[in-house]
KOLTORDO-653195 format. One record per residue (C-alpha): residue in three letters; x, y, z. Coordinates in steps of 0.5 Angstrom, whole numbers, padded with zeros to 4 digits, always signed. Layout:
<atoms>
AlaXYZ ...
</atoms>
This chain:
<atoms>
Met+0065-0368+0036 Lys+0064-0374+0031 Arg+0070-0376+0026 Arg+0066-0373+0020 Phe+0070-0376+0012 Val+0064-0372+0008 Thr+0063-0365+0009 Arg+0057-0364+0005 Phe+0054-0358+0001 Pro+0051-0354+0004 Gly+0046-0354-0001 Asn+0044-0361-0002 Pro+0040-0363-0004 Ile+0043-0362-0012 Leu+0037-0364-0016 Thr+0030-0368-0015 Pro+0024-0370-0018 Asp+0021-0363-0019 Asp+0027-0361-0022 Ile+0026-0367-0028 Pro+0022-0363-0035 Tyr+0019-0371-0035 Pro+0015-0375-0031 Val+0019-0378-0024 Glu+0017-0381-0018 Thr+0024-0380-0016 Val+0031-0378-0017 His+0038-0383-0013 Asn+0043-0387-0015 Ala+0047-0383-0020 Gly+0054-0385-0024 Val+0057-0378-0025 Ala+0064-0377-0030 Lys+0068-0369-0033 Tyr+0068-0369-0040 His+0071-0364-0042 Gly+0070-0359-0037 Arg+0063-0361-0035 Tyr+0061-0365-0030 Phe+0054-0370-0034 Met+0050-0375-0028 Leu+0047-0381-0030 Phe+0042-0381-0025 Arg+0035-0386-0024 Ser+0028-0385-0024 His+0023-0389-0021 Leu+0016-0388-0026 Asp+0010-0388-0023 Thr+0008-0396-0026 Gly+0014-0397-0021 Arg+0020-0399-0026 Ser+0025-0395-0028 Ile+0029-0390-0033 Ile+0037-0387-0033 Gly+0036-0379-0035 Leu+0042-0374-0036 Ala+0043-0368-0033 Glu+0049-0363-0033 Ser+0054-0358-0029 Thr+0059-0353-0030 Asp+0061-0354-0022 Gly+0059-0360-0021 Phe+0053-0358-0016 His+0048-0355-0020 Phe+0046-0359-0025 Ala+0040-0358-0030 Pro+0037-0364-0033 Arg+0036-0365-0040 Pro+0029-0365-0044 Lys+0028-0372-0044 Pro+0032-0380-0042 Phe+0038-0383-0043 Leu+0037-0390-0043 Thr+0030-0393-0042 Pro+0029-0400-0043 Gly+0032-0403-0049 Arg+0028-0405-0055 Glu+0032-0411-0059 Ser+0034-0417-0058 Pro+0037-0418-0053 Phe+0037-0413-0049 Arg+0029-0412-0050 Glu+0028-0419-0046 Tyr+0033-0418-0040 Glu+0030-0410-0038 Glu+0025-0411-0040 Phe+0022-0407-0031 Gly+0027-0402-0032 Val+0034-0400-0033 Glu+0038-0398-0026 Asp+0045-0395-0022 Pro+0049-0393-0027 Arg+0055-0392-0025 Ile+0061-0389-0031 Thr+0069-0391-0032 Leu+0074-0387-0037 Val+0076-0393-0041 Glu+0080-0393-0046 Gly+0076-0387-0050 Ala+0071-0388-0048 Tyr+0065-0388-0042 Tyr+0063-0395-0041 Ile+0056-0395-0037 Thr+0056-0400-0033 Tyr+0048-0402-0030 Ser+0043-0406-0027 Ala+0036-0409-0032 Tyr+0031-0413-0029 Ser+0027-0417-0031 Arg+0022-0424-0031 Tyr+0029-0427-0031 Gly+0032-0423-0024 Val+0037-0417-0025 Arg+0044-0418-0029 Ile+0049-0412-0031 Ala+0049-0409-0038 Leu+0054-0405-0041 Ala+0053-0399-0045 Lys+0058-0394-0047 Thr+0059-0387-0050 Thr+0063-0382-0052 Asp+0059-0374-0052 Phe+0054-0377-0046 Glu+0049-0375-0054 Ser+0050-0380-0056 Val+0050-0388-0052 Glu+0052-0395-0055 Arg+0049-0402-0051 Val+0055-0406-0051 Ser+0052-0412-0048 Leu+0051-0416-0043 Ile+0056-0418-0037 Thr+0053-0422-0032 Gln+0048-0427-0032 Ala+0042-0427-0026 Asp+0043-0425-0020 Tyr+0049-0418-0020 Arg+0047-0413-0017 Asn+0052-0407-0016 Thr+0058-0407-0021 Val+0063-0402-0023 Leu+0070-0401-0028 Phe+0077-0400-0026 Pro+0079-0394-0031 Glu+0084-0399-0034 Lys+0087-0406-0035 Ile+0092-0409-0031 Gly+0096-0416-0032 Gly+0092-0413-0039 Arg+0086-0416-0037 Tyr+0080-0411-0036 Val+0076-0412-0029 Arg+0071-0409-0025 Leu+0067-0411-0018 Asp+0061-0414-0017 Arg+0057-0416-0012 Pro+0053-0421-0014 His+0046-0424-0010 Ser+0047-0430-0006 Asp+0043-0433+0001 Ile+0049-0437+0002 Ser+0054-0433+0004 Pro+0052-0426+0005 Trp+0052-0420+0000 Ser+0059-0420-0002 Ile+0065-0415-0006 Trp+0068-0420-0011 Ile+0073-0419-0017 Thr+0072-0420-0024 Tyr+0076-0419-0032 Ser+0075-0420-0037 Pro+0080-0419-0044 Asp+0075-0415-0048 Leu+0069-0412-0044 Val+0065-0417-0047 Tyr+0067-0424-0044 Trp+0069-0425-0035 Gly+0072-0429-0031 Asp+0076-0431-0027 Ser+0073-0430-0020 Arg+0073-0429-0014 Val+0070-0426-0007 Ile+0075-0420-0004 Met+0072-0418+0002 Lys+0065-0420+0007 Pro+0061-0416+0011 Val+0062-0416+0018 Pro+0058-0420+0024 Tyr+0054-0414+0028 His+0057-0409+0025 Trp+0054-0403+0021 Asp+0054-0406+0015 Glu+0054-0415+0017 Met+0047-0414+0012 Lys+0050-0413+0006 Ile+0056-0410+0003 Gly+0056-0408-0005 Pro+0061-0403-0009 Gly+0059-0396-0010 Ala+0063-0390-0014 Pro+0069-0394-0020 Pro+0075-0394-0016 Ile+0080-0388-0016 Lys+0087-0389-0018 Thr+0092-0386-0012 Gly+0099-0387-0010 Lys+0098-0392-0005 Gly+0092-0397-0009 Trp+0085-0397-0012 Leu+0080-0393-0007 Ser+0074-0396-0007 Ile+0067-0393-0004 Tyr+0062-0399-0003 His+0056-0398+0001 Gly+0054-0402+0007 Val+0047-0404+0010 Phe+0047-0405+0018 Pro+0039-0408+0019 Thr+0036-0405+0026 Met+0029-0406+0029 Asp+0027-0400+0025 Gly+0028-0403+0017 Ala+0037-0402+0014 Val+0041-0397+0014 Tyr+0046-0397+0009 Arg+0052-0393+0008 Leu+0058-0391+0006 Gly+0064-0394+0006 Val+0072-0395+0004 Ala+0077-0400+0001 Leu+0084-0400-0001 His+0087-0404-0006 Asp+0093-0405-0009 Leu+0095-0402-0015 Ala+0098-0408-0019 Asp+0093-0414-0014 Pro+0086-0410-0014 Ala+0084-0417-0011 Arg+0089-0416-0006 Ile+0086-0411+0000 Leu+0090-0407+0004 Gly+0085-0404+0009 Val+0077-0404+0010 Cys+0075-0398+0013 Asp+0073-0401+0021 Arg+0069-0393+0020 Trp+0063-0391+0015 Ile+0064-0385+0012 Leu+0058-0382+0011 Gln+0051-0384+0014 Pro+0043-0382+0014 Glu+0043-0375+0018 Asp+0040-0370+0015 Pro+0031-0371+0013 Trp+0032-0373+0005 Glu+0037-0377+0007 Val+0033-0381+0013 Val+0026-0380+0010 Gly+0024-0381+0003 Tyr+0022-0387-0002 Val+0026-0391+0002 His+0028-0389+0009 Asn+0035-0389+0012 Val+0040-0390+0005 Val+0045-0386+0003 Phe+0048-0390-0003 Thr+0053-0388-0009 Cys+0055-0388-0015 Gly+0059-0384-0018 Ala+0064-0380-0015 Val+0070-0374-0018 Pro+0076-0374-0017 Glu+0079-0367-0018 Asp+0087-0364-0019 Asp+0087-0361-0014 Gly+0086-0368-0009 Thr+0080-0368-0007 Leu+0073-0372-0009 Lys+0067-0370-0011 Leu+0062-0375-0008 Tyr+0055-0376-0009 Trp+0049-0380-0007 Gly+0041-0382-0007 Gly+0039-0380+0000 Ala+0032-0383+0002 Asp+0032-0387-0005 Lys+0029-0380-0007 Val+0034-0375-0009 Met+0041-0373-0011 Cys+0045-0371-0006 Ala+0053-0368-0006 Gly+0060-0367-0002 Thr+0067-0367-0002 Ala+0074-0371+0001 Leu+0080-0371+0001 Ile+0083-0377-0002 Asp+0088-0377+0002 Glu+0084-0377+0009 Leu+0080-0382+0005 Val+0086-0386+0005 Asp+0089-0386+0010 Ala+0084-0388+0014 Cys+0083-0395+0010 Leu+0090-0396+0013 Thr+0091-0393+0021 Tyr+0083-0396+0021 Ser+0084-0403+0018 Arg+0081-0409+0019 Pro+0081-0415+0015 Pro+0077-0416+0009 Leu+0075-0423+0009 
</atoms>
C-alpha cells in the first residue's frame, strides 16, 4: 500500500471557475489564512486576456468556500505598482505577522516578475506596502515572526545558471531585504530535479519550521509538479534539519492531471489547527482549488526519517 501523507477532501475540487460570480477562466494557487474563526482564501484567476487577478472566498469550515462578488486585488493603478503589475498579479501567500495579514504576490510586467507585499487587517480592505524584490523572483513566503531580530522570507529567484533553488533573505522592516543565501537545491534525476520553490508559509513546530514546497520533474509528456516538505532550525532557519526524500502529494485526481496546465499540484497556503492537523490547499492543474488534511507531526517526522541533504 502506498504511503499517503495527505488525505484529500472527498468534495474536491472545493472551488472552480463556475463558482465565481464574475468571469474567470481558472481558480488556483490560493493563499489561505484563518481570521476570527473563519477561513479566508485569496485565489488567483486567469481572465480571458490571459492575465491574472486575485479573488477572495471565505468559509466557516475550511472546505466549503463562498466567493466575494468582486476581485480582492487587481493590478495597481498608482506608481510604482502600476508599472510593475501591468501584466497581472499572481500566486498570493498570506502570513499573520504582528497582528496584520501580509500578502506576498507575484507582480508581472514587461520588466519581468518581481514580488510585491500588501497587507490587510480585516480582509475587507488591502494596502500595498512595497515591491520587495527586483526581477526575476517568484514564490516568496514570509515567516510568521521575527527571528534573531529580523523578518525572514524564503524565495525562489529565476536562474538559468543554478537551477531554480530556494533562498533565504532577511529584513529589518519588511521593506528592505538582504543577506540572501541559497539554502536548498533540486536533486538530479529526482522528483524535484527541475526546480523547487517555497509553497505555503512556514509553520512553527516543536522540532523546527515546517516548510511545504513544490518540486518539478521533467518528463517526455511535460513537467510534473508535486509537493514536498523540509524542516528548518527554529533559531537559524537558514540551517535545514532535513528534507524529506519523498513527495507528499502528486497529481492523481482528474482535475489535477488535466486542466489549464496538466499534471500540477501547487500550494500557496496551509492552515495549522489546534488539534495537530493541517489543512493543505493546492491548485489542481492550474484550473481549480483542492484541499486535504495531514498530520503536522507526521510531516515533521518525514523530514527527519527520510532525510536527504538540502544542497
